[in-house]
N, C-alpha and C positions, 0 to 999 in steps of 0.2 A: 348355386349348386356348378359344378363343373362339371362338363361333357367330356372329361378326361373319361376313357375307357377304365375300366381295372380288370385284375388280372388274378389271380388264384394269389401267388405267390404274398402279392400287396394287401391282399384279405386276411390274410394268416398272419402276414406283420402285424398285422389292427388289431387283428383280435390276439394276438400273443401278447401285446403292448397295453393293450384295454384303451387304443384311442378313440375307438368310436364312445357317444353318448351313451352308458348301460345302466342308464337312469331309467324308473319304471318303465322298461319292459314287458311288450306282450308276445306270444306268438302268433303266428299266423293265423290261426282258429279263437283268437283271445285269453287262451289261457296267461297269468301274469308269471313272470320270472325274474328270476335273480342270481348272477354270475358269480358265484362263490369265491370259484377256480377256475380258471379258462383252461385247464390241462397245458401239459406238456409236450412241448412240438416234437413230432414224430417223421425224422425224415427218412422211415424204412414204410415197407408196406404196410397199409391198411388206413386207420382214421389219421386225421393232420393231429389230434389231440389225443392224449392219454391219461385216465386220472383226472380230468375236469370234476368239480364239483358246482351243481345248479340246482339253485333252490325253483321247483316247479309245483306252480300252488301254495300246496302247506308241507310240500316233503321233500327232501332232498335229493337229490339225486347221484351218483355216484358212476360217471362209467367215461364214453370216448367221447370225441367233438368232430366232425366231419363239415369241411365247407365248401360249399362251390362260388361260384360264378351267379350261378341259374338254379332254381330248384330239380330244373328236368334234366343240370347236368347228371344228377345222379342217376336216371336212366342211363342218359349218353354212358355214362364212365360204367355202368352194368354192377353198380353195386345191390344193385335187388338179386343180387345172384350170387357175390361175396360171402363166406362164412366172417370175414374180420368186422365186417359192421355190423353183427347181432348186438353187440352191447355200446349200443349210442345210445347220448342220453338226449343229445341238441345237434340237430341240423341247421346251419347258419348258412345264411347265402347272401351277397347282396341286393338281387333282384329275385323275387318269388312271383315265378311262371307259369306255376300248375300244381295241385295238388297232389300230393303222394299219401299211400297209406302205408306212413311208418310208425313204427310201435313209440318214437319220438317228438317232440315238438318240433318244430322248423321261426327259424328266427329273423325276419328280416334286416339289413344293417345299412339297405341306402338313401334312409331319409335320416340314417345316425352319425355317418361318417363326412369330420369338417371337409368344405370345399376347398381349401385353403390348404389342405393336405394331398386333397386329389390336383390342384393346379400344380403343385411344388413335384409329387414327384411325374408328371404328366413332364415337364420341363426337363427332369434330368433323366427320364427316358429319350428323349427325342432331340435337347441341344446339341451341336456340333465339338462345342468345346471339349479338349477334350482334359479336363476336369469338368466334370458333369454342372457341382455344385459350388463354381466359382463366382456368378455371381448370386448366389444363394447363402455363402458361407459367413457373412459378415456377422461379428457379434457371438459368436461361438466362444465356450467354454475355452480358454487357453489350454485349462490342466486337463478338461479333459481331453481335448486332443492332442495333448501331448503326451498323454496315457496311449492315444491312438496310434503314435507314432513310435513307442514303445512295443507295441505290440506288432505291430507290421515289420518292424527290423527281426522280433521274434521268428513270425513267418515267414520272414528270411530268410533266415538263418537254419528252420528246421526246415525248409524243402531245400535246400542245398544240400541241406546234410544228409536228406533219404537220395537226392540222388547219389551223391559221394557211396552210400551204402550201396545201391547197386554197383557200382563198380567196385566196388572193398567184395563185396560176393563172388563177382564172377574175376575176380585177380586174387581167391583164397587169402581175402585179408593179408594181403602184402601192403599196407601202408606207402612203401616208398615208391611202388609200381604205380600206386591209385594217385602219389602225388606229382607220379612223373609224369603220367598222364594231364591230370587238371595244370600242371605247370607249362605245356609244350600248348593246351588248345586255349590258354587265356595267351600265351604269345603268339599266336595265330590271328588273334582279333584286327579286324573285326572279319576283313575277307576270308583269312584261311584258317578257320577254326576249325572246320571238319578235317582239310587234308590234315594240320598241324595232329592233331589229335588221333589220327591214322597213321599217320608216322610214328607217335608214340606207342601205340598196341603194336605195332610192326618191331618193336625194338626191348628187348627183355632189358628190366634196368640193371639186372645183374651184368648183362653185356658190358652198360656202360659205365659199370662202376669195376669191373675189370680192365678198362682201358682209361679210366680219370686221369690216369698219370701222362697220358698223349694228348693234349690237346687238339691237334688236327687229325688222330684218329677218330676222336670225338665225333668232330665236324663233318668229317668222312663221311661218318656212319649215318650219320642225321641230314646232310645235305643228301647221301645216294637213296635212302630209304626215300623222302621226299620226292626222289624223281628229278634234283639238280642237275645230276653231275653223266646226264645221258645222251652228252655231246660233246666235239672235240673241240678243245681249247688248244691254244698257244702261249698265255701264262703258264709261268712254272709252278706259283701257288694251288689251281685249280685242275693242273695236271696231278699234281701231289697226291690232292683229293680223291681225285678219279683214282689212280693206282691204290691209294691206303682203300679208299673203298672195295674195288674188287676183290684186293686177298680178305678183307675180314668179309664180305659178303659172299665167300666161297668158305671161305673160315665155318662160319656161322649157319652157314645154306639160310642165308636171309632172303626172303620173296620182298619186294615192292610195295609200298603201302596200299597201292590202288586210287591212290588222290594225288592229282596233279593242284598244286601250287599256284596260285593267282599273283600277276602285280596290277594287276589292273585298279583304277578307282581306289590308289593309297600313295600315302607318302611315301618318297625314297627311303626316308629314315626308317620306314616301318615292314620293305621289301622281306619276304619270305630269307632270301639269302643272310640279313642281318640279326633275324631277329633269331635263325638256324646257330648261326655263329656266338650269339649270347648266350644261347642254350648249353652250346657246348663251353661255355667260357666258364657261365657258371656251374656246372656240375664237373668240369675241373677243376676249380676253384674249391667249391663248397663241399661236394660229393654227397653224402645223405639230406640232401637242403632240408627236405621238411621236418625232419629229426631236428636238428641244430635247428630250425626255427622254432619247433614244439617247447623247446626247452629254456630259451631267451625268455627274459619277464621286460628288457626295453623294446617300445615298439623303432626305436629310434637305431637299434642296434640291428634289427629283424631289416630297415631298411637301405644300411649301409652293407648287411652279410649279399641281398640281391642289385648291387651297383657292381657290376660287369662290365668289361669294352669287348666287343668284335675282334678278330682276329687284325694284325697290321696291315693286312695287306687289303680289309674293306675302309681303310680310313681315308683312301682315293677308288676305290670302287661301289657300284650298287650289285652291277653285276659281273657276272667274269670275263675277261677280255675286253672290260666298258670302264676308259678309266675316265673317274670323275673329279670335281675340284672338290680339295682336303678336307676331313669333316671326320674325327673320331666317334665313333658312334658307341658310341656308352649308352648302360638304362638308364636314361631318366628318371625324375622325379615322379612323373604320370606315369611310366610303363611298372614302374618299382613300386608304386601306392597301388595301383590297378591288378599287379601280380598277388598282393597281399589281401586285397578286397575281394575279390573275386577268384580264388585261387587256395591261399594258404591258410585264409585265418577261419575262410569256411572247413578246412581240412582237419584246423584244429580245434573249432568248435565240437565236430561231429567227431573226435576224437575223444576229448572229452569226452561225449557224450555215450559211448562205446564202453568207455572205459571207470563211466561212473565219477569224470574227477571233477568237480565243480568247479575247479579251480582253474584247469583252461577253457572251460566256458566262458566266464564271466571276462577273464584274460582278454580269450577271443571278443567280446562284445566292448571291454575297456579298448585295445587298439581300433576300434572302429571308432569311437567317440573321441580318439587322440587324433586319426589321420583326418588330414581337412576334405570337404567337402568336393565329390564333383563334379565336375561341369562341364555337359554335353548336353544337348538338346532336350530330350525327356526332363531331363532335372532342373535345367532350367525354365522350361515351361509349368512343368508341378511349382515349383517354387516363387515362380514370378504371380502365380494368385495368393501369394502370404505364408503357405506351409513355410514350418523351418528347414532350417537345410544348412545346419552349423557343421557338420562333419559329415565324415564317409557314411555313419548310423543311421543320420536322418537321411539322406540321398541314396542307404540301400533302402531304407522304409516306405521312400516316395518310389520307386522302382517299384515293389509289391504293392502298392497303391495303385497304382497306372496301370501294371502288367496285369492283377488278380482283380483288380475290384473296377476302376473306372472304363478300362476298355472292353468290358464284360456287360454295363450297367448292375454291376452288383449294391446296387446302392444303400437295399436293404440290406443287406448284410458289415454295410460300412456305419462305421461308430459317426463319421460326418454324416451322412445322408440320415441316418438315426436320426439325430439330434437336428438338420434341418425339419423333418419331417415332425415331430413333433412338438418343434418351439412353436 
């Protein structure tokens, strides 16, 4: 028997899936028991399992089951005073450490749970590996694993869809305004996400569309709201931007976003000056970007739509008044794919969900399967364990797995953890 400590969630997991030896059962006071059905897991207040069926002696009892690590936890948790526990038919414990005057029998499971399961669970909880099960996952059913990856992708899209809905409700369901916020947020990654989001929120998208034909005015609005035009310049172009911004700021009574952009810890090609100029170019060329992408069928066309260049001034500058070697500042493939994966595809999925357009939801998933896999530290770490990473769909699933299961050690809720503990 493993010395691994039991916890209540593991005990619930074992009971729910019948992983204990439930043959020839007797209660702690010698009453014969047979578990017909363990009940339905209850995540709300009250007993752990509802509507269970247990044969007690010659009678079949129907009711609820409560689980504890020790019998004495019944008193510790105050269940003797709670009305929710009056219809119990069984009290299941890991260790029976005291006698209780209950109206139902008590069943101790300590000697009936495989030691190897407890050892594996202890490893999952204590290992320092990024993927807790990486050394235990050999031989798992690849079909089951692939189904879990597909489910994780769905969870990831649902998570982002819920976040988009919050923004939509705050913006009175203005899809283009919400898309502008998400588009700007991703353009600010990895360092300026918050600042770019604040910048986007400080300018109504309708104002940007009103000035769509004037790329310099668009860039002036964005640069100014981001706090990048607050100094004295010598070059003609930043002086022009500053002049345009002061006029437009007064016209629309704009106040700054309140967030300052950061130039530290990033490649010059990702400097906020470059990204903002590219955002201005995208709105100048495409206008209502989200609507255009939503109505497209081919992901290749979507990628081409998002390929824009910063203003020519930035070809030999990264910062105003500071010349640099010539380099055209295009939105490269990595940037474009990131825009799609992190902003526009979730928006399309959410739009389909809100408007009950299944075809749009399916298109969003299909585009993720067509886009190449992501390649960053988290993904490399996860895929090194043998998990599939053939497309952006797989990558998004792995991100969901790491952030929502592995990091929090939610192995009991994970299909891979479930398979490891039950094999």
